[in-house]
Structures are given as structure tokens and as C-alpha cells.
C-alpha positions as a Markdown table, in Angstrom:
| # | Residue | x | y | z |
|---|---|---|---|---|
| 1 | Met | 34.0 | 10.4 | 15.7 |
| 2 | Gly | 34.6 | 10.0 | 12.0 |
| 3 | Arg | 32.2 | 7.1 | 11.8 |
| 4 | Arg | 29.5 | 9.1 | 13.6 |
| 5 | Thr | 30.0 | 12.0 | 11.2 |
| 6 | Leu | 29.7 | 9.7 | 8.2 |
| 7 | Leu | 26.5 | 8.1 | 9.6 |
| 8 | Ala | 25.0 | 11.6 | 10.3 |
| 9 | Gly | 25.9 | 12.7 | 6.8 |
| 10 | Ala | 24.3 | 9.7 | 5.3 |
| 11 | Ala | 21.1 | 10.2 | 7.3 |
| 12 | Ala | 21.0 | 13.8 | 6.4 |
| 13 | Gly | 21.5 | 13.0 | 2.7 |
| 14 | Gly | 18.7 | 10.4 | 2.9 |
| 15 | Ser | 16.4 | 12.9 | 4.6 |
| 16 | Val | 17.0 | 15.4 | 1.8 |
| 17 | Gly | 16.2 | 12.7 | -0.7 |
| 18 | Ala | 13.1 | 11.7 | 1.2 |
| 19 | Ala | 11.9 | 15.3 | 1.2 |
| 20 | Ala | 12.5 | 15.5 | -2.6 |
| 21 | Gly | 10.6 | 12.3 | -3.2 |
| 22 | Ala | 7.7 | 13.4 | -1.0 |
| 23 | Ala | 7.4 | 16.7 | -2.9 |
| 24 | Val | 7.6 | 15.2 | -6.4 |
| 25 | Ala | 5.2 | 12.3 | -5.6 |
| 26 | Gly | 2.8 | 14.6 | -3.7 |
| 27 | Ala | 2.7 | 17.0 | -6.7 |
| 28 | Cys | 2.1 | 14.1 | -9.0 |
| 29 | Val | -0.9 | 12.8 | -7.0 |
| 30 | Arg | -2.5 | 16.3 | -6.8 |
| 31 | Leu | -2.1 | 16.8 | -10.6 |
| 32 | Trp | -3.7 | 13.5 | -11.5 |
| 33 | Ser | -6.4 | 14.0 | -8.8 |
| 34 | Ser | -7.5 | 17.0 | -10.6 |
| 35 | Val | -7.4 | 15.5 | -14.1 |
| 36 | Leu | -8.7 | 11.9 | -13.7 |
| 37 | Pro | -12.2 | 12.8 | -12.4 |
| 38 | Arg | -12.9 | 14.4 | -15.8 |
| 39 | Val | -11.7 | 11.3 | -17.6 |
| 40 | Leu | -12.7 | 8.3 | -15.5 |
| 41 | Gln | -16.4 | 8.5 | -15.1 |
| 42 | Gly | -19.3 | 6.0 | -15.1 |
| 43 | Pro | -20.6 | 3.4 | -12.7 |
| 44 | Gly | -17.4 | 1.3 | -13.0 |
| 45 | Trp | -15.5 | 4.0 | -11.2 |
| 46 | Gln | -18.0 | 4.3 | -8.3 |
| 47 | Arg | -18.5 | 2.3 | -5.1 |
| 48 | Thr | -20.8 | 2.5 | -2.1 |
| 49 | Asn | -18.8 | 3.1 | 1.1 |
| 50 | His | -19.6 | 1.9 | 4.7 |
| 51 | Ala | -21.9 | 4.9 | 5.2 |
| 52 | Gly | -23.9 | 4.1 | 2.1 |
| 53 | Arg | -22.4 | 7.1 | 0.1 |
| 54 | Thr | -21.3 | 6.8 | -3.4 |
| 55 | Val | -17.6 | 7.4 | -3.7 |
| 56 | Ser | -15.1 | 7.6 | -6.6 |
| 57 | Leu | -12.3 | 5.2 | -7.3 |
| 58 | Val | -10.2 | 7.7 | -9.2 |
| 59 | Glu | -8.0 | 8.2 | -6.2 |
| 60 | Gly | -6.5 | 4.8 | -6.9 |
| 61 | Pro | -4.9 | 5.6 | -10.3 |
| 62 | Ala | -3.6 | 8.9 | -9.0 |
| 63 | Val | -2.0 | 7.1 | -6.1 |
| 64 | Val | -0.4 | 4.6 | -8.4 |
| 65 | Ala | 1.1 | 7.5 | -10.4 |
| 66 | Gly | 2.6 | 8.9 | -7.2 |
| 67 | Cys | 4.0 | 5.5 | -6.2 |
| 68 | Gly | 5.6 | 5.2 | -9.6 |
| 69 | Val | 7.7 | 8.3 | -8.8 |
| 70 | Ala | 9.6 | 6.1 | -6.3 |
| 71 | Ala | 11.2 | 4.2 | -9.2 |
| 72 | Ala | 13.5 | 7.2 | -9.6 |
| 73 | Gly | 15.2 | 6.3 | -6.3 |
| 74 | Ser | 14.2 | 2.7 | -5.8 |
| 75 | Pro | 13.5 | 1.1 | -9.3 |
| 76 | Ala | 12.5 | -2.3 | -8.0 |
| 77 | Ala | 10.1 | -0.9 | -5.4 |
| 78 | Gly | 8.6 | 1.6 | -7.8 |
| 79 | Leu | 8.0 | -1.0 | -10.5 |
| 80 | Ala | 6.5 | -3.3 | -7.9 |
| 81 | Ala | 4.0 | -0.6 | -6.9 |
| 82 | Leu | 3.0 | 0.0 | -10.6 |
| 83 | Ala | 2.5 | -3.8 | -11.2 |
| 84 | Ala | 0.5 | -4.2 | -8.0 |
| 85 | Gly | -1.6 | -1.2 | -8.8 |
| 86 | Gly | -2.3 | -2.7 | -12.2 |
| 87 | Leu | -3.4 | -6.0 | -10.6 |
| 88 | Gly | -5.6 | -4.0 | -8.2 |
| 89 | Leu | -7.1 | -2.0 | -11.1 |
| 90 | Trp | -8.0 | -5.2 | -12.9 |
| 91 | Asp | -9.7 | -6.5 | -9.7 |
| 92 | Asp | -11.5 | -3.2 | -9.2 |
| 93 | Leu | -13.0 | -3.1 | -12.7 |
| 94 | Ala | -13.4 | -6.7 | -13.6 |
| 95 | Gly | -13.4 | -8.5 | -10.2 |
| 96 | Asp | -16.1 | -10.7 | -8.7 |
| 97 | Thr | -17.3 | -8.8 | -5.7 |
| 98 | Ser | -19.4 | -11.8 | -4.4 |
| 99 | Thr | -16.2 | -13.5 | -3.0 |
| 100 | Lys | -14.6 | -11.8 | 0.0 |
| 101 | Gly | -11.4 | -12.4 | 2.0 |
| 102 | Leu | -8.6 | -14.9 | 1.7 |
| 103 | Arg | -10.8 | -17.7 | 3.1 |
| 104 | Gly | -13.5 | -17.0 | 0.5 |
| 105 | His | -11.0 | -17.2 | -2.3 |
| 106 | Leu | -9.5 | -20.4 | -1.0 |
| 107 | Arg | -13.0 | -22.0 | -0.6 |
| 108 | Ala | -13.8 | -21.0 | -4.2 |
| 109 | Leu | -10.6 | -22.7 | -5.3 |
| 110 | Thr | -11.7 | -25.9 | -3.5 |
| 111 | Arg | -14.9 | -25.8 | -5.6 |
| 112 | Gly | -12.9 | -25.4 | -8.8 |
| 113 | Glu | -13.7 | -21.7 | -9.1 |
| 114 | Val | -10.8 | -19.4 | -9.9 |
| 115 | Thr | -11.7 | -15.9 | -8.8 |
| 116 | Thr | -10.0 | -12.7 | -9.9 |
| 117 | Gly | -9.1 | -12.2 | -6.2 |
| 118 | Ala | -7.2 | -15.5 | -6.2 |
| 119 | Leu | -5.4 | -14.6 | -9.4 |
| 120 | Lys | -4.5 | -11.3 | -7.9 |
| 121 | Val | -3.0 | -12.9 | -4.9 |
| 122 | Ile | -0.9 | -15.1 | -7.2 |
| 123 | Gly | 0.1 | -12.1 | -9.2 |
| 124 | Leu | 1.1 | -10.2 | -6.1 |
| 125 | Gly | 3.3 | -13.1 | -5.1 |
| 126 | Val | 5.0 | -13.0 | -8.5 |
| 127 | Val | 5.5 | -9.2 | -8.2 |
| 128 | Gly | 7.0 | -9.7 | -4.8 |
| 129 | Leu | 9.4 | -12.4 | -5.9 |
| 130 | Val | 10.6 | -10.3 | -8.9 |
| 131 | Ser | 11.0 | -7.3 | -6.6 |
| 132 | Ala | 12.9 | -9.2 | -4.0 |
| 133 | Ala | 15.2 | -10.9 | -6.5 |
| 134 | Ala | 16.0 | -7.5 | -8.1 |
| 135 | Thr | 16.9 | -6.1 | -4.6 |
| 136 | Asp | 19.0 | -9.1 | -3.5 |
| 137 | Arg | 22.5 | -10.0 | -4.7 |
| 138 | Arg | 21.9 | -13.6 | -4.0 |
| 139 | Val | 18.6 | -15.5 | -4.2 |
| 140 | Gly | 17.8 | -17.5 | -1.0 |
| 141 | Leu | 15.5 | -17.7 | 1.9 |
| 142 | Gly | 15.5 | -14.0 | 2.3 |
| 143 | Thr | 14.3 | -13.5 | -1.2 |
| 144 | Leu | 11.4 | -15.9 | -0.7 |
| 145 | Ala | 10.5 | -14.2 | 2.6 |
| 146 | Gly | 10.8 | -10.8 | 0.9 |
| 147 | Ala | 8.3 | -11.9 | -1.8 |
| 148 | Gly | 5.9 | -12.7 | 0.9 |
| 149 | Val | 6.5 | -9.3 | 2.6 |
| 150 | Val | 5.7 | -7.4 | -0.6 |
| 151 | Ala | 2.6 | -9.4 | -1.3 |
| 152 | Gly | 1.5 | -9.4 | 2.3 |
| 153 | Thr | 1.9 | -5.7 | 2.8 |
| 154 | Ala | 0.0 | -5.0 | -0.4 |
| 155 | Asn | -2.9 | -7.1 | 1.0 |
| 156 | Leu | -2.6 | -5.6 | 4.5 |
| 157 | Val | -3.1 | -2.0 | 3.3 |
| 158 | Asn | -6.1 | -3.2 | 1.3 |
| 159 | Leu | -7.6 | -4.8 | 4.5 |
| 160 | Phe | -7.5 | -1.4 | 6.2 |
| 161 | Asp | -9.3 | 0.5 | 3.3 |
| 162 | Leu | -12.6 | 0.2 | 5.1 |
| 163 | Arg | -13.0 | 3.8 | 6.5 |
| 164 | Pro | -12.0 | 7.2 | 5.2 |
| 165 | Gly | -8.3 | 7.8 | 5.6 |
| 166 | Arg | -7.5 | 4.6 | 7.5 |
| 167 | Ala | -5.4 | 2.8 | 4.9 |
| 168 | Leu | -3.5 | 6.1 | 4.1 |
| 169 | Lys | -2.7 | 6.5 | 7.8 |
| 170 | Val | -1.5 | 2.9 | 8.1 |
| 171 | Thr | 0.7 | 3.6 | 5.1 |
| 172 | Met | 2.2 | 6.7 | 6.7 |
| 173 | Leu | 2.9 | 4.7 | 9.9 |
| 174 | Leu | 4.7 | 2.1 | 7.8 |
| 175 | Gly | 6.6 | 4.7 | 5.9 |
| 176 | Leu | 7.8 | 7.0 | 8.7 |
| 177 | Pro | 10.5 | 4.7 | 10.0 |
| 178 | Met | 11.9 | 4.2 | 6.5 |
| 179 | Ala | 11.9 | 7.9 | 5.6 |
| 180 | Tyr | 14.7 | 8.8 | 8.0 |
| 181 | Gly | 17.8 | 8.2 | 5.9 |
| 182 | Gly | 15.6 | 6.1 | 3.6 |
| 183 | Gly | 16.0 | 8.3 | 0.5 |
| 184 | Phe | 13.8 | 9.3 | -2.4 |
| 185 | Gly | 11.6 | 6.2 | -2.6 |
| 186 | Ala | 10.5 | 6.3 | 1.1 |
| 187 | Gly | 9.7 | 10.0 | 0.7 |
| 188 | Ala | 7.6 | 9.2 | -2.4 |
| 189 | Leu | 5.6 | 6.7 | -0.3 |
| 190 | Leu | 4.8 | 9.3 | 2.4 |
| 191 | Gly | 4.2 | 12.1 | -0.1 |
| 192 | Thr | 1.7 | 10.0 | -2.0 |
| 193 | Ala | -0.2 | 9.0 | 1.1 |
| 194 | Val | -0.3 | 12.6 | 2.4 |
| 195 | Ala | -1.4 | 14.1 | -0.9 |
| 196 | Ala | -4.3 | 11.6 | -1.3 |
| 197 | Leu | -5.7 | 12.3 | 2.2 |
| 198 | Pro | -8.0 | 15.3 | 1.7 |
| 199 | Glu | -10.6 | 13.7 | -0.5 |
| 200 | Asp | -10.3 | 10.3 | 1.2 |
| 201 | Leu | -10.9 | 11.8 | 4.7 |
| 202 | Arg | -13.9 | 13.7 | 3.3 |
| 203 | Gly | -15.3 | 10.4 | 2.1 |
| 204 | Glu | -15.5 | 11.5 | -1.5 |
| 205 | Arg | -12.9 | 9.1 | -2.9 |
| 206 | Met | -11.3 | 5.8 | -1.9 |
| 207 | Leu | -8.1 | 3.9 | -2.8 |
| 208 | Gly | -9.8 | 0.7 | -3.9 |
| 209 | Asp | -7.6 | -2.3 | -4.6 |
| 210 | Thr | -5.7 | -0.1 | -7.2 |
| 211 | Gly | -4.3 | 2.4 | -4.7 |
| 212 | Ala | -4.1 | 0.1 | -1.7 |
| 213 | Asn | -2.2 | -2.6 | -3.4 |
| 214 | Ala | 0.2 | -0.1 | -4.9 |
| 215 | Leu | 0.9 | 1.6 | -1.6 |
| 216 | Gly | 1.3 | -1.7 | 0.2 |
| 217 | Ala | 3.6 | -3.2 | -2.4 |
| 218 | Leu | 5.8 | 0.0 | -2.4 |
| 219 | Ala | 6.0 | -0.1 | 1.4 |
| 220 | Gly | 6.9 | -3.8 | 1.4 |
| 221 | Ala | 9.5 | -3.5 | -1.4 |
| 222 | Leu | 11.1 | -0.5 | 0.3 |
| 223 | Ala | 11.3 | -2.4 | 3.6 |
| 224 | Leu | 13.3 | -5.1 | 1.8 |
| 225 | Glu | 16.1 | -2.6 | 1.2 |
| 226 | Gln | 16.5 | -2.2 | 4.9 |
| 227 | Leu | 15.8 | -5.7 | 6.2 |
| 228 | Gly | 18.0 | -8.8 | 6.3 |
| 229 | Thr | 16.8 | -12.4 | 6.2 |
| 230 | Arg | 15.7 | -12.5 | 9.8 |
| 231 | Gly | 13.9 | -9.2 | 9.6 |
| 232 | Arg | 12.1 | -10.3 | 6.5 |
| 233 | Val | 11.0 | -13.6 | 8.1 |
| 234 | Gly | 9.8 | -11.7 | 11.2 |
| 235 | Ala | 7.9 | -9.2 | 9.1 |
| 236 | Leu | 6.3 | -12.0 | 7.0 |
| 237 | Ala | 5.2 | -13.8 | 10.2 |
| 238 | Ala | 3.6 | -10.6 | 11.5 |
| 239 | Leu | 1.8 | -10.0 | 8.2 |
| 240 | Ala | 0.6 | -13.6 | 8.1 |
| 241 | Ala | -0.7 | -13.3 | 11.7 |
| 242 | Leu | -2.6 | -10.1 | 10.9 |
| 243 | Thr | -4.0 | -11.5 | 7.7 |
| 244 | Leu | -5.3 | -14.6 | 9.4 |
| 245 | Ala | -6.6 | -12.5 | 12.3 |
| 246 | Ser | -8.6 | -10.4 | 9.8 |
| 247 | Glu | -10.6 | -13.5 | 8.9 |
| 248 | Arg | -11.8 | -13.9 | 12.4 |
| 249 | Val | -11.7 | -10.4 | 14.0 |
| 250 | Ser | -13.0 | -7.1 | 12.7 |
| 251 | Phe | -10.2 | -4.5 | 12.7 |
| 252 | Thr | -12.8 | -1.9 | 12.8 |
| 253 | Asp | -14.2 | -3.3 | 16.1 |
| 254 | Val | -10.6 | -3.6 | 17.6 |
| 255 | Ile | -9.9 | 0.0 | 16.7 |
| 256 | Ala | -13.2 | 1.2 | 18.1 |
| 257 | Gly | -12.5 | -0.6 | 21.4 |
| 258 | His | -9.2 | 1.2 | 22.0 |
| 259 | Ala | -9.3 | 4.9 | 22.6 |
| 260 | Pro | -5.8 | 5.8 | 21.2 |
| 261 | Leu | -6.4 | 3.8 | 18.0 |
| 262 | Arg | -9.9 | 5.2 | 17.7 |
| 263 | Ala | -8.6 | 8.8 | 18.0 |
| 264 | Leu | -5.9 | 8.2 | 15.4 |
| 265 | Asp | -8.4 | 6.5 | 13.1 |
| 266 | Glu | -11.0 | 9.3 | 13.4 |
| 267 | Trp | -8.5 | 12.2 | 13.2 |
| 268 | Gly | -9.3 | 14.5 | 10.3 |
| 269 | Arg | -12.3 | 12.5 | 9.1 |
| 270 | Ser | -15.4 | 14.3 | 8.0 |
| 271 | Ala | -18.4 | 13.9 | 10.2 |
| 272 | Ala | -20.7 | 14.0 | 7.3 |
């Protein structure tokens, strides 16, 4: 009975911390979402979405700010998100858009071409390794697998940033299991994603590599705090499978072909 009471108390304390993290991060995102559009203007901060509409990338930096709040509860995870967001920002503003996907970047490397995307992948690997090493007491197989989890999740969320709200919903699905008893950092992840939803769902703004990489890296780094070596290896295998599948299969087509996934994907999205 005493052990159950302790576990219940720990979960309750974690939930309170998660609620606090969500509130602070959400407020941070909303603040920067109102300020940044007046500062970050020009064609470099604009993209054309799937519907041919011009959308703003200012959501990305606002999301990075929200993710950074997680550092108050999970320093390694919060810093990983900031670093990944910085790499994504560099790719958004200076990247070569003619090369797409992991296969495209690998092919470019075989031709002796080093793309910004390839450099970003390497950078995310370094971010993941530093984050995993900072989380672990001993460096081993789990640390290496953890590095892959952080980098792989950062890439995965980016792969889903193809329709309004989709990447944010994926982030929330990743964050919900961690939020129960997960503390301030997990709450910050959820709060950031929820706060960024309105403009994203309306198709006015998008995460870009900046926001997607930050959210994914934060989710991956937070997962390391709860996963052992086996869990990390399993997560890495799943991430690798999804990444390889994305080179051959359209996630959009898969979602459209399954009613439950389609309903979740379209929930809240503007019809305009």
C-alpha cells in the first residue's frame, strides 16, 4: 500500500509539473506568435503550401521558444530542441530546396555534393549524441541508440509537416504518454504544440524545418528519460522503418486511405 501511495504521489506531482510546463510554454508561443510576424518579414519567411497558398514560417521560431521552456525541467531535452531548431532555421533560410528526402541527400553525397540537408542530418546526430550522453550516467549502446532516437524523431516530425496541423497532432500523440507523471518538460512539449495549432490549422503559418525539428528533438530527448536500452533500440528501429517507408510510400496517401487516420488528420483544419 505504501509503494502504491508513493507511485500515485509521484504521478500526481509529475502531472502538476506537466500542467505548469504546458501553461508556461503555451504562453511563450502565443507571445512570440504575436511579435514575430512584425519582425520577420520578406520572401525568405514565406513558403507555398500544398494548396498553392503563401504561408509564413514565423511559427517555427515561436515554437522553438516554447520548446526551450522545457529546459527548466529537462535541461538536456530543452537544449536539444533549441539546437535542432537552430539547424532547422539554417536549412529553412539557406537550404537547397532542389534536393528532397534522405535518398536525395545520399545521392548528392555520392556525386560529391554536400547539401545543407545532409549537413543538418549530421548536425542532428551530434545533437542527439550530446543529449543522450547528458541524460545517461554511463555511455554505451543505449547512448548511441538514444542519439538516433533524438535525430530520428526530429526528422520524423518534419516528414509529417505536409498538411495544416498534421505535424503538431503527431507531436501531441508522441507527448501524451510522456505527460502523465512526466513533469515540466513533457508538459512544455504539449503546451507548445497546442498553442501553435490555431494558425497552423487555418493554413496561415507552418512549422518549417525550424519548428518541426525542435518539436521532434524535444520529444525524442524526453523519451530518453523514460526508455532503457531495449526501449531505445526498439524506438530507433521503428523510426528507421518509418523513415525508409517515407521514401517509397506517401504518408498522405496512407492517411487518406484509412478513415480513422483521415478523420484525425482533418480535425480542426480550415476548409479554405
